[in-house]
Every structure is written in C-alpha cells, then in structure tokens.
KETORFI-948858 format. One line per 10 residues: number of its first residue (from 1); their letters; for each residue x, y, z of C-alpha. Coordinates in nm, 3 decimals, decimal comma. Each point is the difference from the previous one (the first is absolute). Example, Ala and Ser with C-alpha at 12.3 -4.5 7.8 and 13.67 -1.06 7.14 Angstrom:
1	AS	1,230/-0,450/0,780  0,137/0,344/-0,066
This chain:
1	MPVFTELLSK	3,785/-6,693/1,568  0,236/0,105/-0,274  0,053/-0,338/-0,125  -0,343/-0,147/0,031  -0,137/0,340/-0,208  0,222/-0,052/-0,222  -0,058/-0,384/-0,059  -0,371/0,118/-0,030  0,104/0,301/-0,242  0,149/-0,296/-0,263
11	GRKREAFRVA	-0,318/-0,211/0,039  0,152/-0,285/0,224  -0,238/0,016/0,260  0,002/-0,416/0,054  0,380/0,103/0,095  -0,083/0,305/0,162  -0,236/-0,202/0,253  0,250/-0,302/0,015  0,223/0,235/0,139  -0,176/0,182/0,235
21	STLFWVILIA	-0,132/-0,336/0,132  0,362/-0,132/0,026  0,071/0,309/0,207  -0,261/-0,066/0,263  0,103/-0,295/0,075  0,351/0,061/0,041  -0,121/0,267/0,245  -0,248/-0,214/0,183  0,305/-0,305/0,037  0,236/0,268/0,119
31	LGALTVVWTL	-0,142/0,211/0,225  -0,260/-0,256/0,104  0,308/-0,221/0,119  0,180/0,299/0,140  -0,326/0,059/0,232  -0,008/-0,355/0,086  0,341/0,033/0,116  0,008/0,318/0,168  -0,316/-0,124/0,224  0,266/-0,309/0,070
41	VAGLVVPAFT	0,263/0,251/0,112  -0,177/0,332/0,109  0,048/-0,092/0,358  0,388/-0,063/-0,007  0,047/0,346/-0,281  -0,221/0,228/0,211  0,213/0,076/0,276  0,314/0,090/-0,183  -0,230/0,344/-0,183  -0,174/0,088/0,360
51	GSHIPNGLTA	0,095/0,163/0,263  -0,014/-0,174/0,360  -0,281/0,256/0,069  -0,193/-0,151/-0,261  -0,176/-0,329/0,107  0,131/-0,273/-0,289  -0,301/-0,254/0,047  -0,248/0,271/-0,101  0,213/0,147/-0,304  0,086/-0,361/-0,123
61	GLSRVLFPVV	-0,369/-0,116/0,002  -0,124/0,367/-0,166  0,315/-0,086/-0,279  -0,156/-0,350/-0,059  -0,367/0,142/-0,087  0,152/0,303/-0,214  0,211/-0,166/-0,195  -0,255/-0,178/-0,264  -0,054/0,379/-0,093  0,341/0,004/-0,150
71	LLLSLTGLLV	-0,124/-0,290/-0,257  -0,332/0,115/-0,040  0,083/0,362/-0,086  0,281/-0,151/-0,288  -0,293/-0,186/-0,141  -0,250/0,282/0,005  0,286/0,183/-0,146  0,056/-0,199/-0,295  -0,375/-0,039/-0,070  -0,067/0,360/0,000
81	GILQSYDEFT	0,279/0,066/-0,259  -0,174/-0,257/-0,221  -0,308/0,226/0,079  0,154/0,310/-0,062  0,133/-0,115/-0,354  -0,327/-0,030/-0,122  -0,087/0,314/0,126  -0,212/-0,125/0,279  0,053/0,227/0,323  -0,352/0,032/0,154
91	IPAIAPAVWN	0,062/-0,299/0,249  0,351/0,077/0,052  -0,047/0,304/0,114  -0,343/-0,108/0,222  0,182/-0,295/0,188  0,198/0,223/0,198  -0,272/0,197/0,130  -0,144/-0,332/0,114  0,293/-0,138/0,133  -0,034/0,272/0,221
101	LVILLGLVTL	-0,306/-0,014/0,085  -0,001/-0,380/0,111  0,304/0,099/0,223  -0,235/0,249/0,165  -0,300/-0,262/0,060  0,259/-0,291/0,092  0,134/0,242/0,286  -0,403/0,091/0,134  -0,072/-0,411/-0,004  0,357/-0,144/0,101
111	YHRFNGNDRI	0,074/0,308/0,283  -0,161/-0,151/0,279  0,064/-0,358/-0,061  0,361/0,016/0,072  0,147/0,147/0,381  0,319/0,235/0,114  0,269/0,012/-0,266  -0,172/-0,281/-0,220  -0,268/0,260/-0,122  0,241/0,133/-0,283
121	YAYAIAWLVA	-0,020/-0,357/-0,129  -0,379/0,124/-0,099  0,223/0,247/-0,236  0,184/-0,275/-0,170  -0,281/-0,241/-0,029  -0,177/0,306/-0,179  0,280/0,106/-0,198  0,048/-0,361/-0,132  -0,389/-0,084/-0,066  -0,008/0,362/-0,205
131	TVVQFLMVFA	0,294/-0,124/-0,219  -0,188/-0,326/-0,075  -0,256/0,209/-0,077  0,166/0,226/-0,233  0,152/-0,281/-0,178  -0,329/-0,217/-0,068  -0,165/0,385/-0,156  0,296/-0,004/-0,228  0,051/-0,404/-0,047  -0,396/0,055/-0,144
141	ALRRIEFRIR	0,027/0,306/-0,173  0,217/-0,245/-0,220  -0,331/-0,098/-0,164  -0,028/0,344/-0,193  0,285/-0,071/-0,218  -0,075/-0,409/0,005  0,317/-0,049/0,128  0,078/-0,358/0,197  0,298/-0,113/0,209  0,172/-0,291/-0,161
151	FVCDWRDPRV	0,127/-0,286/0,197  0,339/0,045/-0,179  0,333/0,145/0,155  0,253/-0,013/-0,292  0,270/0,203/0,196  0,238/-0,072/-0,316  -0,220/0,209/-0,226  0,243/0,293/-0,129  -0,277/0,244/0,040  -0,045/-0,089/0,402
161	KQVLILFIPV	0,378/0,041/0,002  -0,020/0,329/-0,167  -0,292/0,080/0,293  0,231/-0,129/0,287  0,344/0,208/-0,115  -0,225/0,316/-0,068  -0,135/-0,003/0,392  0,372/0,002/0,145  0,028/0,348/-0,125  -0,342/0,098/0,111
171	TISIGIVNLD	0,038/-0,133/0,288  0,310/0,172/0,083  -0,142/0,350/-0,145  -0,258/-0,065/0,295  0,163/-0,069/0,260  0,241/0,347/-0,066  -0,269/0,174/-0,044  -0,108/-0,102/0,326  0,350/0,006/0,111  -0,115/0,430/0,096
181	IFLNAGFGSL	-0,226/-0,096/0,246  0,286/-0,140/0,228  0,214/0,261/-0,089  -0,268/0,242/0,120  -0,036/-0,183/0,303  0,376/-0,086/0,083  0,104/0,381/-0,099  -0,306/0,153/0,209  0,078/-0,164/0,337  0,305/0,212/-0,028
191	VSSAAPAAIN	-0,230/0,336/0,001  -0,174/-0,128/0,305  -0,203/-0,301/0,107  -0,327/0,092/-0,112  0,120/0,069/-0,384  -0,018/-0,331/-0,167  -0,378/-0,054/0,138  -0,104/0,370/-0,152  0,183/-0,049/-0,319  -0,193/-0,381/-0,017
201	DAFRIYMLPQ	-0,341/0,201/0,103  0,074/0,271/-0,274  0,049/-0,258/-0,215  -0,317/-0,182/0,014  -0,219/0,300/-0,111  0,288/0,108/-0,242  -0,097/-0,369/-0,180  -0,389/0,055/-0,008  0,005/0,239/-0,295  0,321/-0,218/-0,191
211	GIFSVAVATV	-0,244/-0,318/0,087  -0,307/0,174/-0,145  0,118/0,168/-0,259  0,373/-0,106/-0,154  -0,021/-0,368/0,059  -0,346/-0,008/-0,164  0,164/0,184/-0,288  0,301/-0,230/-0,060  -0,241/-0,309/0,055  -0,238/0,049/-0,281
221	LFPTLSRMAA	0,289/0,151/-0,243  0,223/-0,329/0,078  -0,185/-0,210/-0,222  -0,018/0,213/-0,265  0,388/0,069/0,023  0,058/-0,382/-0,008  -0,189/-0,013/-0,314  0,141/0,270/-0,197  0,334/-0,145/0,165  -0,098/-0,360/-0,182
231	RRDAGGMRKT	-0,072/0,190/-0,294  0,300/0,239/-0,029  -0,224/0,311/-0,004  0,233/0,256/0,060  -0,220/0,297/-0,057  -0,324/-0,183/0,156  0,236/-0,025/0,371  0,133/0,351/-0,038  -0,376/0,132/-0,060  -0,115/-0,197/0,286
241	LGNGMRQINL	0,274/0,085/0,211  -0,037/0,367/-0,055  -0,371/-0,008/0,068  0,074/-0,230/0,343  0,270/0,260/0,139  -0,242/0,303/-0,051  -0,313/-0,212/0,160  0,240/-0,041/0,297  0,080/0,330/0,021  -0,325/0,123/-0,046
251	LLIPSSALLL	-0,142/-0,191/0,294  0,338/0,007/0,195  0,093/0,342/0,014  -0,274/0,126/0,145  -0,031/-0,234/0,234  0,371/0,065/0,105  -0,102/0,347/0,078  -0,288/-0,066/0,217  0,218/-0,229/0,202  0,249/0,284/0,010
261	VLATPITRLV	-0,233/0,287/0,053  -0,232/-0,206/0,282  0,280/-0,209/0,114  -0,050/0,072/0,364  -0,408/0,026/0,003  0,004/-0,360/-0,208  0,258/-0,167/0,306  -0,209/0,162/0,260  -0,327/-0,123/-0,163  0,178/-0,345/-0,042
271	YQHGTFHTTS	0,213/-0,089/0,301  -0,015/0,275/0,259  -0,247/-0,216/0,262  0,072/-0,222/0,315  0,386/0,048/0,083  0,070/0,146/-0,352  0,047/0,387/0,126  0,102/0,306/-0,181  0,388/-0,090/0,023  -0,073/-0,293/-0,197
281	THLVGTALFW	-0,237/0,204/-0,243  0,298/0,257/-0,091  0,277/-0,266/-0,052  -0,271/-0,216/-0,250  -0,113/0,351/-0,179  0,350/0,100/-0,035  0,136/-0,360/-0,185  -0,361/-0,015/-0,199  0,055/0,383/-0,120  0,335/-0,108/-0,168
291	FSFSLPFAGV	-0,132/-0,347/-0,104  -0,254/0,176/-0,185  0,292/0,155/-0,261  0,093/-0,345/-0,084  -0,392/-0,163/-0,096  -0,011/0,130/-0,352  0,336/-0,108/-0,072  -0,064/-0,360/0,178  -0,308/-0,033/-0,190  0,177/0,032/-0,331
301	NLLLTRAFFA	0,280/-0,226/0,105  -0,228/-0,274/0,009  -0,129/0,011/-0,318  0,367/0,050/-0,171  0,059/-0,329/0,186  -0,277/-0,183/-0,092  0,118/0,130/-0,374  0,328/-0,187/0,070  -0,176/-0,305/0,111  -0,215/0,012/-0,316
311	LKRPWIPTKL	0,290/0,012/-0,234  0,151/-0,298/0,214  0,312/0,249/0,079  -0,037/-0,042/0,406  0,363/0,045/0,078  -0,014/0,373/-0,110  -0,233/0,091/0,250  0,184/-0,188/0,263  0,307/0,163/-0,034  -0,139/0,311/0,008
321	AAINIVVDAI	-0,173/-0,076/0,311  0,331/-0,104/0,185  0,099/0,356/-0,140  -0,304/0,175/0,180  0,088/-0,180/0,333  0,367/0,130/-0,016  -0,171/0,367/-0,095  -0,209/-0,026/0,280  0,274/-0,130/0,285  0,239/0,296/-0,124
331	VSIALYKPLG	-0,312/0,285/0,046  -0,096/-0,166/0,289  0,340/-0,007/0,193  0,045/0,364/-0,105  -0,348/0,116/0,120  -0,109/-0,160/0,298  0,272/0,193/0,247  -0,145/0,341/-0,122  -0,351/-0,088/-0,088  -0,102/-0,288/0,207
341	IAGLVIGTAA	-0,303/-0,206/-0,122  -0,040/0,230/-0,329  0,371/-0,075/-0,096  -0,085/-0,381/-0,009  -0,340/0,098/-0,225  0,210/0,176/-0,245  0,252/-0,235/-0,074  -0,318/-0,209/-0,095  -0,139/0,239/-0,206  0,358/0,071/-0,157
351	ANVVMTVLQL	0,032/-0,350/-0,074  -0,352/0,012/-0,141  0,087/0,277/-0,261  0,372/-0,186/-0,117  -0,206/-0,276/-0,031  -0,241/0,125/-0,239  0,254/0,199/-0,229  0,237/-0,286/-0,007  -0,307/-0,237/-0,136  -0,112/0,293/-0,261
361	WRLRIGFNGY	0,326/0,027/-0,137  0,059/-0,395/-0,034  -0,361/-0,033/-0,185  0,082/0,315/-0,212  0,323/-0,189/-0,111  -0,243/-0,338/-0,066  -0,260/0,203/-0,208  0,252/0,223/-0,220  -0,011/0,284/0,211  -0,369/0,054/-0,040
371	LELGQTTMIT	-0,217/-0,045/0,326  -0,285/0,268/-0,026  0,182/0,204/0,282  -0,034/0,315/-0,176  -0,421/-0,051/0,030  0,036/-0,154/0,290  0,153/0,304/0,170  -0,235/0,251/-0,188  -0,313/-0,137/0,194  0,209/-0,021/0,315
381	VRILVGTVIM	0,069/0,372/0,000  -0,391/0,014/-0,013  -0,073/-0,229/0,306  0,253/0,172/0,194  -0,177/0,323/-0,045  -0,305/-0,188/0,058  0,163/-0,151/0,358  0,105/0,325/0,110  -0,354/0,119/-0,001  -0,163/-0,241/0,152
391	AAIARGIWAG	0,273/-0,052/0,299  -0,062/0,392/0,056  -0,362/-0,068/-0,011  0,030/-0,354/0,243  0,225/0,187/0,259  -0,241/0,293/0,054  -0,344/-0,179/0,001  0,182/-0,205/0,255  0,189/0,265/0,200  -0,386/0,182/-0,005
401	LDHLLGQSLP	-0,197/-0,267/0,122  0,247/-0,152/0,246  -0,017/0,358/0,137  -0,353/-0,018/0,024  -0,053/-0,358/0,132  0,241/-0,087/0,187  0,180/-0,333/0,036  -0,204/-0,241/0,079  -0,011/-0,309/-0,175  -0,348/0,080/-0,221
411	AQIFSVGIAS	0,125/0,326/-0,042  0,318/-0,139/-0,152  -0,157/-0,203/-0,203  -0,200/0,257/-0,126  0,248/0,266/-0,038  0,277/-0,226/-0,214  -0,286/-0,213/-0,192  -0,147/0,347/-0,095  0,320/0,180/-0,108  0,124/-0,343/-0,183
421	AVACAIYAKL	-0,294/-0,047/-0,204  -0,067/0,395/-0,106  0,365/0,026/-0,085  -0,045/-0,357/-0,191  -0,288/0,109/-0,141  0,124/0,360/-0,129  0,317/-0,184/-0,117  -0,227/-0,223/-0,256  -0,158/0,294/-0,159  0,296/0,142/-0,058
431	MLTMRVPEAR	0,191/-0,269/-0,181  -0,309/-0,049/-0,216  -0,005/0,403/-0,053  0,399/-0,032/-0,062  -0,091/-0,271/-0,226  0,211/-0,238/0,140  -0,032/-0,349/-0,275  0,035/-0,207/0,355  -0,271/0,144/0,169  -0,238/-0,030/-0,297
441	QIQGLIMARL	0,062/-0,391/0,015  -0,103/-0,059/0,317  -0,289/0,243/-0,022  -0,062/-0,201/-0,286  0,040/-0,307/0,172  -0,179/0,091/0,343  -0,304/0,055/-0,231  -0,024/-0,278/-0,186  0,020/-0,239/0,298  -0,298/0,221/0,144
451	RSS	-0,178/-0,019/-0,309  0,008/-0,379/0,010  -0,082/-0,015/0,365
C-alpha cells in the first residue's frame, strides 16, 4: 500500500495500476504453481508432519482442497490494499462476514453428503467456496475505483522490486509476532497438559475487541498515513497517530476492564458447555484476566507498526518484535513456576508494554521528539477514570443479577449482557461529559451515519 499510494499521490495513476497488475500476476503464477505442486506431492509430504494416529490419506485430501485458499487469500489481500488506498472500506469489511455465512451454509448443505470421517470434507469445501466468494466480492468492488487488472507482468519494474523487498521484513515481523503463540503453548505444557489449550481459548476471546476496534482504526488510518508519508507531511502524521492512539485507548481500555472484571463469567458463558467444566473455566478465566492488561498496548502497537510500514521502514518494527519475543520468553521462564498459567500470560503483557515503549521512543526520534504524547496522556487519564467507574458498575450489576437469576444459559446471557451494556452506556456518557475529543468524533460519525440512513 505505501508504494501504491505514493504513486497515486504523485499523479502517476497509470504506473500505480501497472505495478498492482504485475503483483497480481506474480502472486497468481507463484502461488498457483505452488498449489499445483502441493496437489501432486501432498500424499508424499503429509506423512512427515502427522502422527501414526492420524489418517494420512484424509489429511492429504483435505490439504489439497484447502491449499488454493492460500492463493485466493493472497490475491484478496492485494486487492483489498488497492481498495483501501482509495479509502474504500465497505466491501473489505463486509466480505469476511459473508465468508463466515457461506461456510455455515456450506456445512449445512454438504454435511450429509459425506459419511464417517469424510464429513470433515464438508467444512473444507465450504471454506474453499467461501474464500472464492470473498475474492469475487472484492474483485467486483474494484469497479468503484475504475481499476482493471491488466495483462502485464513486468517483474523487472523497480517499484515491483521495492514491494518485494519491503515484503521480506513485514513477513518476518508477522512471523515473529505469531511465534508468541507457540511460545505460550510450549511453556504452557510445562505448567500442565491443559494450560496450552486454556491460553488458546482465552486468546480467542481477547482477540475479539482487538479485531473489532484496533484493527479497524489501524486499517482506516493506514492509507492516510501512507499518503502523508509520501508527501513528507510529518505534522499530519503526528496528528493522525496521536488521534489514532487516543481512539484505540478510548475503545480498548474499557474493553480490557470488562474482560478483567468479568473474566470468569464471560469464559463460563462462552465455553462452559458439554465437557468443558469448572476447572477449565478457572484456567481460561485466569489467562483471560491477565491477557486483558495487554489489550490496549497490543492495539497501539498495531497502529505504530503500520506507521513504520507507511514510512517504508519495516525493519524497525521487525527488530523490535524480536526484542518483544525475548522479553516474553524471559518473563515467562521466570514466572511460570511460581504463578503457573498467569506467569505465561504476564510474559505476553510485559512484552507488549516493552514493544509499545520502544516503538514510541523510535517514532519520537523520527518526529524530532514530538508525538502528541502529552495530550494523549491527559486524555488517557480521563479514560482511565471513566473506565474504573464503568468496571465497578459492570461487576456490581453482574454480581447482583448472577445471585438473583442463577447460572442457566439464558440467565448468564442476560446478566453478562445487561452488565456490559449498562456499563458501556455509562462509560460513553462519562467520556462525553469529560469532553474527550475522540468520544465526540465517534458520536459525530454515528449520528452522521444514522442521518444518512
């Protein structure tokens, strides 16, 4: 996106479209060839990665069905980047929801067409079909910006080479961040056999507000940051980053507080059914409690990383991500024996805090020591005050309803839902009363959307 946006900002639209088309065909040829190769050798390769208790024929067959998803998601990602460069976010936002819906419909339609273990093919086929639908939705949306894929594959184009070079540190950075999941799983096995699964289950809940709020803010601001970087508009980037960090804090700090005070009730509501019992709820709730502390820092990290990408300096967050993993490993090793599963998640939280501090420090150097941190700190203090009040109200309402209604599934839905809804409404009112500018921005967006509809 930074390369494509830079060309657009300089009025070189034809060249930008040529670069995008070349990348489309490079991805299609490279990953298409890899897909064909995998289809041919899956039966030989799969046994090396599976145990004797897993049916290799079924695994190989499923991988053949699913492998084209890699190609489709890669092409979809490229096209989404093009759309977002033009501030087109609607279809990229809707497409994942349609993707999930198609998977559900596919499962219902195909499940009874298979027998025994082969019924899992219904899920694999539904996944593939859903990914095709998602790709076609995004591809069709290109008409909004009058972009057409051209039959050109000029891989010697210096801009194409620039994208591929920038691709290397970004890929390493993403790989390093995902390594944190494997670290937690590895150290978790030292705590107990149930710890890795508990951490994974807690992480799924933790990622919900992360995906809804911080990913949304970072995604919307990334094209803007890229355009400002192309124009060398340092003042604009500082203002945009400061506003983005405050928006993330406004949304994720209260989300973190709700996860903290309602960790066990939320875990019980989401997971405690069937063979998932109170012991599992305790483990997942403990992990979720400590995960909640890292939520705002992880959200800010995502935005700051996008800022480095916009500046075409991806090696900086990549190196910092490596430090992040080292911090996580050291803290986890130091704490897993005395604190168990909590010690492992504290390692993740500590690493996110360190990553945030390091990224802010490095960006401040690049922006001559000014990043609106004073204003951000002042607003964050107001957010924290409102969050404490909100969290106390949420815990109090839930405790009263839980005592009154019991723990049947409808009662849990009602008590957790009402406690969260009332607390969030009070928090919103507090933020507007405290004159938090970012709260007024969100209120303005909501009112404008309601009026337009």
